N, C-alpha and C positions, 0 to 999 in steps of 0.2 A: 555304363562303362566302359569304353572303350578297350578291344581286346589287347592295345598295347600298353594302357595305363594300371600301373604295378602298384602305386602308391596311394591309399586313400587316407586323408590328413582329416583330422575329426574334430570340429569348432562348436562349441555348447553358447546358445544366447540363454542367459538368464536375467531372472529379475522378478519384482513382484506382478502381482494380478495388473493386468491390464496394461502393463507401459510398452506395449508394442512388439513384444519379441514375434509372434506370428507373422504379424505387418512385415517385420524385417527380413524372415526368410521368405515369405512370399514375396516380396519386391526384389530380392537379389538371387535367389534360387532361377538357373537356367532351366530346369524342368518344373512342371506343373506340381509344387509342393505336395507331401504328403501330410495332412493335418488330421489331428484327433478332436476338431471342435466340435463340442454338441450344444445345445439351445440352452441357456442358462431359460429357468423357471421359476416360478414363485417360490417353491419349495426352497430354492438356493438362498433367497433374500437374505433368510436368518442365518447362512452361512458365509456368504460374501458380502463384504462392503462393496455396493456399487454407489455409493453417494456421490463418490467423485471422479465417478466413471460413467459420464450420463451418456445413453446410447448404447452400450455394450451388451450384446443381445447374444453371444455366443462365446465359450470358454474351452480352453485348451486341457484334456483331460488326461493325456498320456506322455506326447510329445510332437512337435513337427519336424519335417525331414525335407531338405534341400538340397540342391547338388551346383557346384561351379567346377566346369574344365580348367584348370591352371594351364597345362599343356599336356603334350602326347603321352606323359608318364604318369601325369599327379590330378587327384581330385581332390575338391575340398569338400566335403558332407558337414554340412551345418544341422544341428539339433537346436529345435527349440523347447525349453523346458516349461514345464505347466509352473503358474506363479503362485496359485493358492497352498496355504499350508497343507491342507490336507493330502497334496501330492508331491509334497516333498521326499518322499520315501524314494521316488523313483530317480532324484537328482544323483545318488549314487552310481547307480548303472550309467546313468547318461555321462557322468565324469568319466568313465572307465575308458582308458586309450586315449583320452581328451588330449590335443596340441596345447589348445588354451580356450579361452571364454570371453565373452562380451558380457558385462553386467549393464542391463539397458535399464536407465532409470527416469521416472518421471518427478521432477524438481518440485512439483506439488505436494507429493507424497514419499518424501524423499526417506523416511524410516522404513518405507518396504523393501527398502536395498539391503540393509543390515546383513539379512541372513545371508542372501547370495554372497556377500563379501567375506563374510566370515567363513561361511561352507568352504569356499575357493581356498583362501588363507590356510586355512586345514590340511587342505589336500596338497598344496603346494602348486596348485595349477595357476601358471599366469594368465592376467587377465587385464582388459582395459576397461572402462568404465566410460559408457555412452550416455549423453543427456539427450532424452529424445525431446521432439518440438512439439509440445501441445499447445503453443499461442499463447501461454501466459507471460506472466512478467520472466524477464531473464535474469539470473543469477550470475554472477562472476564465478569463473572457475576456483577463485581462492576460497569463497564462500561454500561452494559444493564441497569441494576438498575439506573443509574444516568441519562442515556437516558430516561427512561420512568419515572422518579422522584416516585419511586416503595416504598410504604411503607415496612421498613426492615422486618414488621412482614409476607409480603406475600413470600410465598415460589416460587423461581425461579429455574429452572431444565432444563435439555437438554434433547433432545429426537430425534428420528425419525419415524415420523408420520407413514411410512411404516411399520415399525416393530411391530409386536403384543405384544413381550416383553414390547419393550419400552412404547410403549402406556399406555398399563397396568400399567408400573409404574408410569406414571403420575397420573393416577386415583388414585392408591395408595396414593400418594402425596397430592392429594386433598384430599380425604376421611381423611385421617390423619390431614390435616389442619383444615377441619371443625370439628372434634371430638376433637381437641386441643381449636379451639375456643369457641365450644358451653360449653366444661369442663369451661374453663375460665370465661364465662357467669355465668355458673350454681354455681362456688364457690363465683363470686360477688355476686349475688342473695344472698344465703346462710348467707353469712357474714353480709348482710345490716340490717337484723332486730337485730343481736345482738348490732352491733353499735347502736340501737336505747333503747336496754333495761337498 
């Protein structure tokens, strides 16, 4: 972080096992990302279901970390959360101080997204949902929203986590969503005193 940068903004990328969280952090970070990937072994075959994630050889066991300098005073820190259930206890720490989150999903395994969405809603953390492109059949946003029972105010976008430009657009959508949400809260707070006058 540059000497003049004094605002560190934290965003977390969450989602199920193998949805592309590490790939997204890696593709958009301006620094070489820190990651805690470990090689998957046969011992883990009984723990992690990799039947629909062919070719996956490593998995995140703590978190991924990347950085994007926004301007001279603001830096965005990206944290990719581990997706397996046995690592979910780490999420509370990762959510602490978080500005917002991206829920990355694989529409072939949409059930893997429930826990992330539920946890973010309980924390009151603003989030968006990004459908990562795995080359399978496309689903309409209406179908995905219905399957996730997603609040209509939560943005839903398509992305390719391997693409820097696509991942950047996901983060821009999240920041715009956060701005709208807090602008709405500020407007409500400003209107409240007048109602009692």
